[in-house]
N, CA, C and O of each residue as an XYZ file, in Angstrom:
356
protein
N     146.384    149.912    111.814
C     145.200    149.043    111.176
C     144.504    148.613    112.342
O     145.066    148.666    113.436
N     143.257    148.164    112.213
C     142.542    147.896    113.412
C     142.921    146.495    113.689
O     143.537    145.876    112.821
N     142.615    145.929    114.817
C     142.808    144.598    115.262
C     141.788    143.556    114.562
O     142.196    142.435    114.260
N     140.513    143.929    114.322
C     139.721    143.211    113.608
C     139.816    143.257    112.129
O     139.156    142.511    111.406
N     140.491    143.978    111.775
C     140.833    144.024    110.309
C     141.586    142.870    109.822
O     142.640    142.531    110.361
N     140.955    142.095    108.562
C     141.553    140.877    108.230
C     142.307    141.019    106.802
O     142.520    140.145    105.961
N     142.688    142.582    106.791
C     143.470    142.641    105.121
C     142.337    142.941    104.106
O     141.121    142.912    104.295
N     143.015    143.226    103.018
C     142.268    143.247    101.798
C     141.506    141.893    101.161
O     142.073    140.845    100.852
N     140.370    142.128    101.067
C     139.752    140.843    100.649
C     139.215    141.214     99.118
O     138.949    142.379     98.823
N     139.110    140.354     98.373
C     138.988    140.568     96.891
C     137.370    140.520     96.820
O     136.718    139.556     97.220
N     136.810    141.698     96.253
C     135.403    141.834     95.820
C     135.054    141.469     94.223
O     135.827    141.916     93.376
N     134.343    140.971     93.956
C     133.907    140.763     92.403
C     132.372    140.875     92.273
O     131.660    140.411     93.164
N     131.841    141.480     91.184
C     130.602    141.210     90.902
C     130.180    140.705     89.806
O     130.606    141.167     88.747
N     129.242    139.633     89.810
C     128.744    138.567     88.590
C     127.505    138.558     88.939
O     126.908    139.272     89.744
N     127.056    137.476     88.111
C     125.510    137.032     87.761
C     125.286    135.687     88.263
O     126.004    134.743     87.932
N     124.241    135.580     89.105
C     124.013    134.247     89.649
C     123.479    133.316     88.726
O     122.286    133.506     88.488
N     124.006    132.371     88.138
C     123.904    131.132     87.517
C     123.045    130.119     88.118
O     122.198    129.592     87.398
N     123.137    129.815     89.201
C     122.489    128.560     89.838
C     122.014    129.224     91.328
O     122.573    130.197     91.834
N     121.075    128.627     91.816
C     120.348    128.994     93.325
C     119.556    127.742     93.714
O     118.587    127.873     94.462
N     119.958    126.366     93.185
C     119.431    125.253     93.567
C     119.641    124.667     95.026
O     118.803    124.110     95.736
N     120.940    124.927     95.283
C     121.314    124.525     96.534
C     121.204    125.297     97.895
O     121.489    126.472     97.665
N     120.941    125.133     99.064
C     120.509    125.783    100.009
C     121.427    126.410    100.689
O     122.305    125.675    101.139
N     121.542    127.801    100.970
C     122.373    128.645    101.134
C     123.519    128.916    100.457
O     124.381    129.652    100.939
N     123.618    128.425     99.445
C     124.726    128.571     98.242
C     124.098    128.986     97.057
O     122.972    128.638     96.703
N     124.972    129.854     96.362
C     124.592    130.070     95.034
C     126.065    129.941     94.007
O     127.225    130.065     94.401
N     125.674    129.704     92.824
C     126.878    129.935     91.848
C     126.716    131.057     91.115
O     125.765    131.331     90.384
N     128.016    131.913     91.415
C     127.865    133.080     90.642
C     128.824    133.134     89.434
O     129.918    132.636     89.700
N     128.700    133.623     88.132
C     129.657    133.721     86.999
C     129.921    134.871     86.955
O     129.064    135.704     86.659
N     131.222    135.201     87.250
C     132.051    136.445     86.763
C     132.527    136.503     85.388
O     133.079    135.481     84.981
N     132.406    137.684     84.432
C     132.788    137.693     83.289
C     133.697    139.004     83.215
O     133.386    140.145     83.555
N     134.842    138.567     82.708
C     135.903    139.723     82.188
C     136.366    139.787     80.954
O     136.115    138.922     80.115
N     137.141    140.904     80.714
C     137.292    141.103     79.309
C     138.924    141.179     79.543
O     139.405    141.933     80.389
N     139.675    140.373     78.757
C     140.788    140.643     78.889
C     141.621    141.000     77.390
O     140.997    140.687     76.376
N     142.900    141.593     77.211
C     143.404    141.611     75.931
C     143.905    140.311     75.563
O     144.008    139.562     76.535
N     144.279    139.766     74.356
C     145.010    138.567     74.121
C     146.327    139.182     73.723
O     146.505    140.096     72.918
N     147.167    138.554     74.390
C     148.613    138.937     74.216
C     149.037    138.964     72.819
O     149.582    139.976     72.377
N     148.857    138.056     72.169
C     149.382    137.692     70.782
C     148.478    139.003     69.637
O     149.050    139.955     69.106
N     147.198    138.715     69.526
C     146.282    139.269     68.644
C     145.779    140.422     69.021
O     145.065    140.929     68.156
N     145.896    141.066     70.062
C     145.461    142.326     70.744
C     144.130    142.725     70.483
O     143.800    143.866     70.158
N     143.085    141.390     70.689
C     142.027    141.693     70.466
C     141.282    141.245     72.071
O     141.770    140.451     72.876
N     140.196    141.888     72.199
C     139.545    141.720     73.684
C     138.724    140.251     73.748
O     137.962    139.937     72.833
N     138.890    139.612     74.604
C     138.294    137.967     74.657
C     137.527    138.526     76.061
O     137.777    139.347     76.943
N     136.503    137.633     75.744
C     135.795    137.598     77.054
C     135.878    136.118     77.740
O     135.697    135.127     77.034
N     136.116    136.011     78.937
C     136.445    135.054     79.846
C     135.616    134.758     81.126
O     135.480    135.814     81.744
N     135.146    133.948     81.617
C     134.078    133.695     82.569
C     134.541    132.711     83.606
O     135.263    131.803     83.192
N     134.281    132.737     84.735
C     134.818    131.672     85.882
C     133.587    131.742     86.833
O     132.845    132.716     86.954
N     133.489    130.546     87.494
C     132.147    130.198     88.465
C     132.724    130.238     89.580
O     133.878    129.814     89.649
N     132.008    130.805     90.845
C     132.232    130.741     92.157
C     131.241    130.329     92.973
O     130.189    130.968     92.932
N     131.340    129.315     93.781
C     130.395    129.252     94.859
C     130.332    130.214     95.783
O     131.397    130.712     96.149
N     129.251    130.619     96.279
C     129.268    131.843     97.324
C     128.064    131.642     98.367
O     126.940    131.253     98.048
N     128.369    131.882     99.314
C     127.720    131.550    100.682
C     126.204    132.817    100.736
O     126.520    134.006    100.754
N     125.056    132.550    100.750
C     124.061    133.246    100.653
C     123.307    132.919    102.044
O     122.416    132.076    101.943
N     123.496    133.373    103.119
C     122.847    132.871    104.273
C     121.339    132.876    104.310
O     120.755    131.871    104.714
N     120.597    134.056    103.872
C     119.253    134.386    103.648
C     118.513    133.271    102.507
O     117.308    133.022    102.548
N     119.225    132.810    101.747
C     118.595    132.511    100.400
C     118.018    133.662     99.992
O     116.788    133.711    100.029
N     118.514    134.427     99.682
C     117.842    135.921     98.988
C     117.994    135.856     97.571
O     117.069    136.057     96.784
N     119.135    135.582     97.257
C     119.476    135.509     95.588
C     118.973    134.660     94.752
O     118.954    133.464     95.042
N     118.461    135.135     93.534
C     117.796    133.908     92.681
C     118.858    134.263     91.119
O     119.743    135.080     90.865
N     118.197    133.188     90.374
C     119.175    133.291     89.165
C     118.829    134.652     88.220
O     117.703    135.089     87.986
N     119.777    135.051     87.872
C     119.720    136.315     87.025
C     120.085    137.550     87.970
O     120.453    138.606     87.454
N     120.001    137.439     89.111
C     120.253    138.917     89.973
C     121.753    139.024     89.748
O     122.457    138.018     89.673
N     122.270    140.366     89.632
C     123.703    140.788     89.751
C     124.011    141.122     91.140
O     123.545    142.067     91.775
N     124.932    140.156     91.584
C     125.530    140.366     93.028
C     127.086    140.567     93.314
O     127.908    140.299     92.439
N     127.445    141.023     94.506
C     128.580    141.336     94.784
C     129.245    140.331     95.758
O     128.741    140.095     96.856
N     130.223    139.830     95.393
C     130.748    138.796     96.165
C     132.246    139.302     97.027
O     132.972    140.219     96.644
N     132.462    138.511     98.180
C     133.950    138.953     98.734
C     134.383    137.743     99.193
O     133.634    136.937     99.744
N     135.656    137.551     98.982
C     136.510    136.348     99.767
C     136.060    136.244    101.311
O     135.679    137.204    101.981
N     136.168    134.917    101.757
C     135.590    134.784    103.012
C     136.389    133.472    103.592
O     137.236    132.997    102.835
N     136.243    133.000    104.555
C     137.083    132.037    105.097
C     136.284    130.618    104.487
O     135.117    130.664    104.096
N     136.890    129.699    104.480
C     136.473    128.355    103.827
C     135.176    127.680    104.511
O     135.205    127.059    105.574
N     134.222    127.872    103.846
C     133.099    127.219    104.367
C     132.869    125.619    104.157
O     132.308    124.852    104.940
N     133.365    125.367    103.079
C     133.255    123.962    102.474
C     134.451    123.657    101.672
O     135.457    124.360    101.762
N     134.379    122.588    100.852
C     135.617    122.090    100.012
C     135.927    123.402     98.775
O     137.047    123.797     98.453
N     134.648    123.891     98.243
C     134.859    124.719     97.079
C     134.217    126.136     97.435
O     134.201    127.015     96.574
N     133.745    126.332     98.571
C     132.992    127.663     98.676
C     133.856    128.346     99.711
O     134.036    127.910    100.848
N     134.374    129.453     99.219
C     135.296    130.631     99.551
C     134.606    131.923     99.432
O     135.312    132.926     99.533
N     133.433    132.058     99.247
C     133.060    133.635     98.825
C     131.853    133.772     99.639
O     131.283    132.745    100.007
N     131.341    135.065    100.004
C     130.289    135.141    100.521
C     129.426    136.365    100.060
O     129.952    137.432     99.743
N     128.197    136.174    100.042
C     127.375    137.553     99.106
C     127.380    138.677    100.140
O     127.172    138.537    101.345
N     127.668    139.886     99.449
C     127.656    141.179    100.464
C     126.393    141.884     99.996
O     125.659    142.528    100.746
N     126.220    141.726     98.821
C     125.017    142.834     98.485
C     124.629    142.304     97.213
O     125.402    141.695     96.473
N     123.176    142.588     96.915
C     122.448    142.190     95.805
C     122.502    143.674     95.120
O     121.917    144.615     95.655
N     123.329    143.845     93.757
C     123.475    145.043     92.905
C     121.916    145.339     92.500
O     121.129    146.238     92.795
N     121.841    144.176     91.694
C     120.849    144.608     90.773
C     119.738    143.311     90.788
O     120.173    142.197     90.495
N     118.717    143.427     91.033
C     117.426    142.003     91.020
C     117.174    141.929     89.089
O     117.299    142.772     88.200
N     116.805    140.575     89.107
C     116.528    140.018     87.962
C     114.892    140.210     87.817
O     114.062    140.036     88.710
N     114.617    140.677     86.241
C     113.305    140.842     85.938
C     112.263    139.697     86.197
O     111.062    139.795     86.448
N     113.092    138.532     86.062
C     112.189    137.354     86.078
C     111.787    136.913     87.541
O     110.829    136.152     87.677
N     112.426    137.326     88.538
C     111.790    136.860     89.786
C     111.215    137.814     90.382
O     110.627    137.614     91.446
């Protein structure tokens, strides 16, 4: 393992729900999981605050985020790339 490698960091793909803050976006990640009793797929979503250094992402874009060091109280993710641009922007 290289000396600058910090181990495996989680990578998630989600949709930008808000870009009203400066250098920060809110990414909504949706998952499908099977209900343990009823064996039916249930959708669940979670929102993450992510650091966007260039203010490049806008609402509706699909982005990839990865875990990073804490930048503020709730912001621990960083945008790595924009997977797909929204047709609205």
